[in-house]
N, C-alpha and C positions, 0 to 999 in steps of 0.2 A: 328532531324531524316530526313530533306534534306540535312546535311552533309553526311550523311553515307548515303544517296540515292547514291550521287553524287560520294561517291568512289566506290560504288559497277556497275553505271550504265556503267562504262569503257567494264565491264566483261559481262553485259548482254545484249540479243538482245531486239530489240521490239518485240512484238507478230504481227504475221501473222493475222489479222484481217478476219471477227470476234473472240473474243476470248468468246470459250461455256464455261462458268462456272458451276461445277454441282453442284448443291442445292440440303441438306435435310431439309426438316420444320419439327419441335420437336417441339407439341402443346400439352399443354399444360390446364386438366381443371379442375374443381372439381367436375364431377360426372354431372354438369348442365350445366354450363353456358363457355367458348372458342368458338375458330375457326373452322370453319366445314371445311370438305378438300375444299367446293366447296371457301371458303371466301379467302383457302391460293390458291388456283389455280388463282383466281380472284389477287393477292397480286403477283405471277412470269407473266400473264399478265401485268401487269402496271409496273413491271419493266420493262420487254424486250418493254414495251412502251416507258418507260422514259429515257434510256440508248440508246435506241435506233434512239430518236432522233424524234420521231414520236409528242410529246408533244410541239416543240416551238426550242427546243434545237440543241444542237448540238451530231451527231451518235456517239457515245464513242467508238463504233468497241465492246463493250460487251453485249454478250446473256448470257441468266441464263437457266440451264434447271433444270427440277426439276426431280427427279432421286427418290423419297419416303417422304411421312409421317410419322410420329411415332406419337402417343400419346399415354400420360400418365393422369391418372386420379388421382389426388397429392392436395389437398384443399391447405395444408402449400406454395408448392412448385409453384401453380399456383396465389395466391395471394401477396410472395414474392418472387420472381426469384431471387433479389440480395441476399437475406441472402444465399437464397440457391443454388447459382449459382452454385458451383463445383459438385454440387451433378446434379442439372439438366444436366450440359455440357458431364455428363461420356455418354451420349447418342450420343455425339460428333461422327463422320463419317469424313473420308478419313481424308485425308495431308491437306497443307498449301492451295491447290489449292481449296478446296473444303466449299461452304458456307453452312454453319450449319445457322439456321432461328428457333429461340427459339422464341415461341407466346406462351402471357401467358396475366398478368394482372398488369399494373406498377400504376399509377397512371395520373392526366389533367398534372400535372408539370415537370412528365419525361413521356415522351412517347416510349422512348426506349434509350438504350446503345448500343458500338461496341469496341471491340477489334480492335486496327492498327495491320497493315501488319509486322512494322519491332517488333515488339512485340510477333510473334509467335515460336520464338526461343524459346524465354524465357520460355515460357510455353503454349506450344501448345494446352494442354488440353483446355484451356479457350476460345480457340479462337471464337470466333463468334458471330451474332446481335441478339439481345432480343428487342422484341417489342409488346406493346400493342394489344392484338386481336382485340380491339374495334378501333384502327387505323385502320386497311383492308380495301380495297376498301367496300364502304355499311356498314360500322361498325357504332355503336351510340356515336363516339365523334364528339362532333361538330366541326366544322369547319378542323378537325384531318380526314378525314373518307372517303380520296380518293386514301390513300396506297399511300404514299407520304415520312410517317415517315418510311417505311421501304428504299423507293429512297435512305430516307438524311445518316440514319446511313449504310445503305449500302458503302454511298461513301466513312464514316469513315473506311469502312473495306477494302477498294480497296486505301486508304489512304490520301482524304481529308481533309481538315481543314475546321471550319467554314468557312463562307464570311466576320463574322466579326471578325476575328484571330486578335488577338495585334491592335485592335480598326485602328484607323488612324496613326499605325507607322507601317516603315519598317520591318519586308518582309511582314504584312499582314499575308494570305493565300501564303503563297509561290507561286501561280499563278499569270504570267501577265497578261492576259484577264479578272479577276475578279475586279473591282472599290474597294481602298479600303472603311472599313466601320467602320462608328466609335462603332455602337451599334446596337444587331439585331433587326430584323422589328416584330412588333407586327401585329396582325391584316391581313390586304388587302389594304394599302394605297395608293392613285393614284400615288404618289411621296416621295421620301425621298432621303437627300444630307446630310449626315452628316461629310464628310469630302469634306468640299469647295475647289473646285479645281480640286480633282482628278475623277469627272463624277456621274452623280446617283447612290448611293446604289443599288447593284444587286439582290434589292428584289422580283424576281422571280427565283433567281436561288436557286436550291435543296439543296442547304447547308446553309441559311438563315434560320430562326426560321418565315416566315410567314405561312398565314392559305395555308390550303390544295390547296385553289381556287385560290391563287394569284402565287402559282411556277407553272413553265412549262419547267426550262433548268438548262443543266450543256452546258460549254462554251468547245471551243476548246481548248483552254489552260487544261482546268482539264479532260479534255476526255484525252489529250497526257502524264497527269500527272496519270492517273490512270492506263495505259499502261505499263507508264514505274514502277512503284509500283508490279504491276504483276509481269514483268519481273524478277527483283530486287528478292522480296521477293514470290510471290506464284504461279509461273509458275512451274510445277515439276520437270522441270531443275534449276530451280533458285540456287547459291550457299548461303545455311542460315549456311554457316559454320565461315564468318566474323565475327569480333571482333564491336560490337558496341560503 
């Protein structure tokens, strides 16, 4: 991934900030359970706060514009979006630059998942982010009810890796200003240092696995990485024809 990004960057211009990302939310329900339009809009507001640096981290220069909400009543799709992913994602709108957020019911072990920007060219219909409706702001998932599951998974959609990627070994997550992390954070500890000598773990980072109450930031390096990924893979003028 990083090698391909380096190949593309010389011909890709970093975007003029802020980048406004068009966004569609596709809400699945079983006819009784599922996210309300109000909850979806609260999620978008939380995305703009988190990516705008309003919670304590860097302003990434990325903003989200909700262009529409679709609603589908299908109990099987709602309860098992992984199995029915390709059918669900027929609702996808826009090109590589459009964030399609699918809101269904997953489980407490897997609250969401995302595709990466460099995979768009190989299968554009699968591009997007899937999250559990109970993780939206005010949701019913204890410790994961502030909307940060969406923030985290959309970080992957922009090309960020987990802060604990590769553990203490180089290149870690490939971002210079996130300290190496030997294992993901659980809960919200007062402190944690799993890679001795490399600084404390970035347990407040949105790309760790901390509880929502512990998360508050992206770093400047992560902001730059997302801008680079946008320029190389997602911007309307990005060249998506290079071989990977």
